N, C-alpha and C positions, 0 to 999 in steps of 0.2 A: 759532584755534591749530592746528586739524587741517589747515587749508589751507596752513599754512607748512611742514609736514613734507615734502610732496612737493617743494616748492621747494628746501628744504635738501638733500634727497636728489639732486636734479638738479644742483645746484651742486657737490656733492661728486663726482658722477659725472664732470662736466666737468673738475674738478680732477685727478682720477685719469687721465682721458684725456690732459690736458695734460702731466702728469708722464710718462706713457707715451711721448708724442711726443718729449719733451726728454731722456728717459733715455739715449739714445746719447751726447748731448753731456755729460750729467752724469757718466756712466761714464768718458768720455774725459778730462774735466776732472779728476776725482778720481784716476784711475789714471795718466794720462800728463802731468799738469801739477802738481796740488797735491801729490801724494805725492812725486814727484821733487824738487819745490821744497823741501819740508820735509826730505827725506832729505839733500839737498845741504847744508843748513845743519848737520845733524848730522855729516855726513862732513867738513865743514870743520874740525872739532875732532878729527879722527882721522887716523891713518896707515893708508891703505887702498890696496892695490895691485891690486884687482879679483880677486884670487885667494884671499888669506887674509882672515879676518874683520877688520873695522876695529878698530883699537886706539885708544882715547881718549888724546889727548895734550894736551888743553887748547888754549891759545892759541899753541902752538909754530909752527903753520903761518903764522899772521899775523905773529908776531915774526920768523920767518925771512924772510918775504916783504919786510918793510920794512927789515930790517937786513943780510941776506946775499945777496939775490937782485938782482944788478945788471940782469938781463934784464927783471925786473919793471918797473923804471923806464924802460928802453929801450922796451919794448913800449907802456907807457903814454904815453910821449912821442910815439912814432910815431902812436899812435891819436889823440891830441889834435891833432896836425898834420893828420892825415888828415881829421878831422872839420871842422877850420877850413877846409880846402881844399874838401872835397866838399859840405858842407851848403849854404853860401851859393851856390856855383856851380850846384848842382842846382836850388835854389829859383829863382834868377835865370833860368836857362835854361828851366825849366818855365813860369814866368810869361811870359817872352818868347814862347814857342811858343803859350801859351794866348791871349795878346793877338792874335797873328798869325791864329790859327784862328777868332777872332770876326769876322774880315773876311768880307764877303759874297763868297764864291768858289763857283765851280761844283764840285760833288762834294766839298764841304767835309767831309762825314761820312766819306768814304773817307780823306781826309788825317788826320782825327782818329784813325781806326783804325790807320793806318800809324804815326803818331807814338806810339800807345800800345803797339805791339808790343814795343819794347825793354824795357818793364817786365815783360812776360810772359817774354821770353827771356833778359833780361840777367843774372838770377841763376843761370842754369844753368851746369853745368860746361862744356858744349860751347861756349858763348859765351865763357867765360873762356879756353878753349884757343884759340879763334879770335882773341881779343884778343892773346894771346901771340904768335901767328904774325904778326899785323898789325904789331906793334911790336918784333919782334926785329931784330937789327942788319941782317940782309939781308931784312927783311920788306917787305910791300907798301907801307907808309907811306914808308919810306926810298926804295923804288924809285920811287914817285910824286914824291918830292922831287928825286930825281936827274934826272927828265925835265925839270924846270924849273931844273936846274943849282943846286940848293940842297944843301949837304952833309948827309949823313945824320946822325941823332942816335942815340946809344946809349940808347934809351928805357928799357931794362930793365937795362942794365949800369952806369949812372951813379948813384951814391948821391944825387945832387942832383936827379935827374929821375925815378927809378923810382917814387917814391911819387905823383908827379903823374900818371904814366901809369896807375897803378892807380886813382887817384881819378877819372880820366876815364871809366872803366868804370862807376863809380857814378853819375856825372853823366848818362851815356847812358841810365840807367834812370829817366828823369824822368816817365814816363807817368802814374803814379798821382797825383803832385803836380799835373801839368798838368791832369788831369781835374777835380780839385777847384778849381783856379784858374778853369778854364773855366766850371764851374757857378757860381762866385762872380761872374764877369764877367756872366753872364746875368741875375743878380739886381740889378745896378746900375740904378737907375731912369733911364730915358732922359731924363726931365725935367731931371735935373741936367746932362746934357751940353748940352741945349738952352739952359739958362741960361748955361752957360759960353761957348757959341758967341755968344750975344747980347752977353755982356760982352767978346767979342773974345779969349778965352783960346785959346792954341794947343793942339794935341793933346797935346803933352808936358806943358804946364801942367795940363791937365785930368786927365791920367793921375796926376800926383803930388798934385794937390789934391782930386780926386774919386774916381778909381778905386782908387788904392792905399790910402787910408784905409778905404774900405769893404771892402777885401780883407784887412785886418789880422787879423780872426778866423780866416780860412782860413790866412793866413800863419802864425799862431801854432800852429795844429794841425799844419800841414805841417812847421814847424820842429822841433817836439817829436818827431814821428815820424821825421824824417830824422836827428836827433841820436841817437835810440835805435838806428836802423839802422846809423849810422856807427860807433858804439862796438861793435856786435856783428858788424861785417863780418868775414868769414872766407873764403868760397868763392873769390872772385875773386883775392885776394892769395895764397891757398894754391896755387891751380892755376897761376897765372902765375909766381910765385916761391916755391916750397914751402919753401925754407930761409930765407925772410925777407931774402934778399940784394938788392942787394950791401951788405955791411957791416951787415946787419940794418936797413937803412934802410926796409924795408917789413914789418918784423916786428910785425904788429898784435897787439893784446891777445888777439883770438880765436885766433891762431896759438899764442900762449904757452899759452893754456888747453888747446888740443888737444895740444900737445907734452907738457905735464905730465901730462895725464890718460891719453892713449892711446899716446904714444911712450915716456915714462918710467914709465908705470903708477903715477903718484902722484895717484890720484883724490882723496884727501883734500886735498892741496895745491891741486889744480885746483878743487875745490869752494870753498876759501877765496878763490881768485882770482876765481871767479865772483861771490861775494858782495861782494867789493870793487868789482868792475865794476858790480854792481847798485847799490851805494851811490853810485858816481860818476854813474851815469845819473840816479838820483833827485836828486842834488845839482844837476846841470845842468838837469834838468826844473824843479826848484823855482826856480832862478835865472831861467829863462825866464818862468815864470809870474809871478814877482815883478816882473820888468821890464816885463811886458806891460801893466801899469796905466799906463805912460807912453806906450805907442805903439799898443796895440790899441784900436780904436774900434768902437762898436756903433751901429746906426742909431737906437735909442731912447735912447742915452746911458747905458744901465744897465751895471752890472758883472756880466757873465755868469759870471765865474770862481767 
């Protein structure tokens, strides 16, 4: 019995040391994440202008949102279209580049680094400004088109094209998804490809019959992460077209949140918008998880969800 006491003391000592090491993260989580998260829920039931104390008004913010605010529906519609455009395009492009980078090429690691750089730089304000200059009416893209005698396109001035232009900025940031796909491709057993070659299967057939099914768990993770990112998109759209123009065709939900909270000083209403957005993201995430039982496959055949 006496021999166990030092052991218990040592275990507690290591526990305290462990807590000491993770205390910066704990403090950051409690003060910068959990507390704002809970307070935003409270503010969503108040009238709060960031200057005067919040005043409790019950469900008025939510009722006004669904019955009086036309821009709520416009921003939600634009965000849904943006997600439908950006998420599949980004995943497809990331997978394509990952497949290309699995080829045996000289200095392939350098190419992988170069292809990952857009994910590091793409979310910055500087890159969004550069994107705006590239696609403005007299920008570099139209100048290049003019050299091959193709008429320029009003990339940012046309309501039918502007959202696609902004979506391309999101697709360009494919590096993180590409790295995950690349790791998944490395885990595909080479024996399966050898069996496919013996059976006379083409590379395209082996990709859809062997590679893609084994990548579906990674595809599931990437899809969920990109859906979340798409619904939260703000920086690129705000910097390129800060007013959500033309005709509010690029007025994303994140821009609506920013305007209500910091432009009109209606932080209570902005908080209610953020909780509606949270519910929408949770709904789409649940739908993806529910549908994954039909298309996500695992090597042992088990359900990992």
